[in-house]
N, C-alpha and C positions, 0 to 999 in steps of 0.2 A: 117486657111489659111496655106498652106504647105509652108515650107521654100524654096522650089524649085520654087515657082511661084512668079513672080514679082507682088508687091502689086498694087491694083487698085488705080486710082488717085482720085476716088470720093468715098464718103460714109465714115461714122464715124466707126472707129474700135471699137469692143467691149471692154469695160473696163477690165483691167487686175488688178489682186491683186499683188501688187509689192512684191517681195521677201524680207524677213526681212534683214535689213542691221544694222550692229553694228559699231558705230564710237567710242564710249567710251569703253575703255578697262575695264574689271571687275577689282574691287578693290583687290589688293593683296599687299603683303609686297614688299618694295622696294629693289632692289639690293644695296650691300654696296657701299658707295662713293668711286670713283676711280679717279686717276689722269685725265684720259681722259674725265671725266665729266666736268672738270673745265678748264677755260681760263687761261692764264699764270698769270694774276693778281689774279685770284681766288686761284690758286696753292700756290702763295706766302703768301696769307692771311691764307690758311689753315695751311701751315707749321709754320707760326709765332704763330697761335693759339695753335700749339703744343710745343711752347717754343723754336723753333729752328730758325736759321738765314734764311731769305727768299731765300738766293742764294741756299739753299738745294733743293728748288723746281726746280730750273734750272738744278741741278745735276740729279734729279730724271726723269726730262723731257728728258734729253739727253740719259739717259740709256734706257727709254721705247721707245721714238719716233725715236731717231737717230741711237742708237746702237742696238736696238731690243733685249735688255737683258731681259730674264725672270727668270734668276737664281739670287737671291739678293746676293749671295756670290761673284759674279763677279762685284758688285758695290764697288770696292775697294777704291774709293775716299771718301766714306762715312765711318766715324768711326762705328764700329760694333754696339754699342748700339744705336747710332742715326739711323743706317740704319734699324735695326730691327724694331724701333718704326714707322718710316716713312713708310716702306714697309707695315707694319700691317695696317696702317691707310689710306694710299694713293695708294697702289698697291696691294689690296686684290686679291685673286683668283676668277675670275668671271665665267670663262667657263671651263667645263671639256669635252674633246671629249670622247663620248661614243661609237661611231661607225664611222669608216672610209672605204671608198670603192674607188678603183681607176679603171680607164680604160684608153684607148688611150695609152698604154704602160707607164702608170703611170703619163701622163702629165694632166690628169683630176683627181682631188681628191675632193670628197665629204665628208664632215664632218657633223655628227650629234652632236651638242652641248647640254649639260645639264647645266642649269643655277643654281644659288643657291637654287631656290625653286623647282627644278626638272622639270621645263618646257623644252621641247625640240625644237630646231630649227636648220636650216641647212645653210651652206655656201658651195660655190663650187669654187675651184681654177683651172682654165684653162690655161695651157701654150701653146702658139702658137710660131712659129718661130720669129715673130716680136714683140710680147708682152705677158704679163701675166695678165689675167682678174680675178678679184675677184668678185663673185656674192654674195651679202650679203642679210641677212634677216633684216627687221626692225620691225616685230612682230612675236610673237609666235602665230601661226594661222593667221586667216584673217576674217574680218567681212564683207567683200564684197558679199560674197555668190554666186560667179560666179559658175554655175553648172558644168562646164567642168574642174574646177581646183581642185586638191587635197587638197590645203590649204584652199580655200574658202569653201569647203564642211566640213572641220574640225571645222569651227568656230573660233573666236578670244579668245585666252587665255589671253594674256596681251601685252602691249607695251614693247618693248626692251628699255633699257637706251642708252643714248649716248655712254657710255663706253662699253656696250655689243655689240654694232654695231662696234665701233672702234676695239675692241679686235678681232673680226673675220678677220678684215683687217690686223691687226698686227700679227696674227697667220699665216696668208698666207704670209706676208712679211718675217716672221723668216724661214718658210719652204723654200721659194726661196733663201734667203740669205746664208742659211746653205746647199744649194745644194741637198735638199730632193727631189725635182722634177727633173727628168731626163732632161739633158741639161746643167748641171753645175750651180754654183751659179748665181742668178739673182735677179731681183727686180719685185715687183707687179707694173704694170704701169697703169691699168685701173680698175675702180670700177663701178660696176652696182648694183643699188638698185633694183634687180628683183628676189630676194629670197622669202621668206615667208613674207606675210603682204603687206598692202597698205602704202607705205612710207609717203604719205602726210596726212594720218590719224594719224600719229605719228610725227607730224610736228616739234615740237620743238626738240625732240631728233634727228631726222634725220638731221635737219639743223646744230645741234651741232656737230654731227658726221661728216658731210661734212666739216665743218670748221676745225675740228681736223685732218681729213684725208688730207686736202689740205694746212693747215698752214705750212709755212717753218719749217723744223727741227731747234731747239728742240721743238718749240711750237707744231708742229704737224708731220705728216708723210711725208709732203712734195710732195704729188702727185698733179699734175696739176688739177685745177678745170675743165678744158677743157677735161680731161680724166675721168670725173665722170658723170654717167647718172642716173638720178632719174626718176623712172617710176611712173605712176598713172593711175587709171581706169577712171579718169576725175572728180576729186573733184575741181570744178571751183573755188570757193573762195580761196583754198589753192594754185592753180596754179597762180592765181593773186598775191597772198601774196609772193610766190616764185619769181615771176618776180620783186617785189619791193626790194628783197634781193640784187639785182644787182650783182649776181654771173654769171659765165660763164659756169656752169654745163649744160649738155644737158637734155632736157626733152623728155621723152618717154611717149606716150599715148597709153595705152592698148585699142585699139578701137574694133576690132574683128567683127565689122559689121558696114556697112555704112548707115543702115536705122534704124530709131528708133523702128520700129516693132519688128525687130529681136534683136536688142541690148537691149531693155527692158527685154528680157528674158536671153540673154547670160551675159549681164553685168548690174545687177539690179539697179546700181546707176544711170543708165540711165533714170529711172523713175523720177529722181529728176533733173538732168541736161542732156538735150538732145544732140545728136550728134552736131548740129549747135553750141550749147553753148560751148561745150567742145573744138571744133576746133577753135572757135573764141578766147577763152582763150589761146590756143596754139599758134595762129598766133601772138597774142599780146605778148606772151612771146618771140617768135622768134625775133619780131621786136626790143624788148628792149635789149635782150641778144646777138643778132647777131648769135645765134646758130641754127642749122638746127633741125627741130622737127623729131623725130623718131616715126613712126606710127607702133605700134606691132599689129600684125594681125595673130591670130592662124587659120590656115585652118583646118575646121572640115568637114568631108565628108557629103556631101548632106545637110549641114546646112547653111554655109556661103561661100561656095566656087564656086557659079555659076557664069557664065560669066557675067550676067547682073549686079551682085553685084561688080564685078571688074571694069565694066564701071562706075557704079554710085561712087565708091570709087575714081576712077581716075578723074571723073568731080569734086568731092569735093576737091581734093588735088592739081590739076594742077595750076600752077602759084605760088604756095607757096614754101617757104624754108622747104623742107620736103624729107624725105626718108621713104620707107615703108619696114619693116622687116617682111617677112612672115615666120611663125613658123609652121612646120609640128607638128601637135599635138602629144604629148607624152601621150598616154591614161593611165588612172588609172585602176588597176585591177577591172574587173566587170562593167566598165563604158560602156554606149551606145555610147559614143563619140569616134571617131577614126579619124586617119589622112586621108586627101583627097587622092584621086586616083592620081598617078604621072601625067596623062595626064591633069587632071583638074588643078593640081598645075602649069603645063607649060602654060596653057591657061589663068590662073589668071595673071600670070607674063606678058604674051604677051599683054593682055588687058591694064594693068597698063602702060606698056612701050609705047603702042600706044598713050597714053594720055600724054606722056612726064614725067611721074612720075618715079623717080629712085626706084628701088626695088631690094632687094636681098632675097634670101631663107636662113634662119639661119642654120648654122651649128648645127646639132643635137648631140652635144656631150652629153655624160652621159646617153644616152637612156638605156643601159644595166646595169646601176647602180641606177636606179630609179631617173633619172636625173631631171624630172620635179619638180618644188618646192613643197615641202610637202610629197612627195612620201616616201623618205627614213625615214624621222622622223616619219610618220604615221607606216611604217613597224617596225620601232625600238620600238616604244611605244607598238604596239601590241605584 
């Protein structure tokens, strides 16, 4: 059946072979232990195990989280011998920038990071007039196998640690604080888990990172939970688990199709949890958290951008605490997938608005620097 044809209401669809999904990351060596992996209590225990007074953990935390210090020589309230040992044990170097590209007059900065074991992943810092948003990766690669996504096609290499996620944010915070991004010194205000990987497939590390990012300094970076967005392709049990955390982070669901027939192909996890199940879990999260759900929808030419699909999406979403974020597809080199025609995009927006569903079209920052997640890391690896 063509993607451009509305499905019939009768008759069983032929059975499909689901794409291979990878939830468990391959076994690899673990990153070194870092302060950001630990709670405040765990930091004090770690310092005590090293034979130092527990208050030294608070000093380290103030330097890393509050003062954004990355040069041990500037930690002058620590005696040199103590400092060298604590930094070696609790503030090891985790990430090395191997490539950076900027655009938008320097206000968008994309970084490819290399971890201790050589794996590559990306983060993007985007400065706007009223905010600065950090887009972070939660995995090196991704096991969800979405065919239009560069990261999904690369496969999953491994999960990132809590500290590897936090360090992406800390690096962006240092760049802002030191005036590296045009516009003068500032601060990172928003975090989106929309880089490489499926955040809820690395649940424990991501929740740890959210807490470190949002705990008040010096326990964490002190960014409001309401300014953090966690995305998912629709891992229903993990969405339910996230709701039980009683946090106020926003949930973004990467839907990309309103009907199971197409979504089974575009987002293969849909073969396990269908559209209705994913949306039910999202509505339950909205009810418990009080936060509006963001529906992410990449518009793909002649695949999911038909007017009737906009109407179907509108019927599914109307009356709920929701906002649709339409994303003009940033195609990968050699891909058959490309962005929708402008007139189809406008009609899609019009149809959703006619159903009373709030909708915006995402700012396509970073297109000229391989802005879609996974593109720059893949190019760097090649």
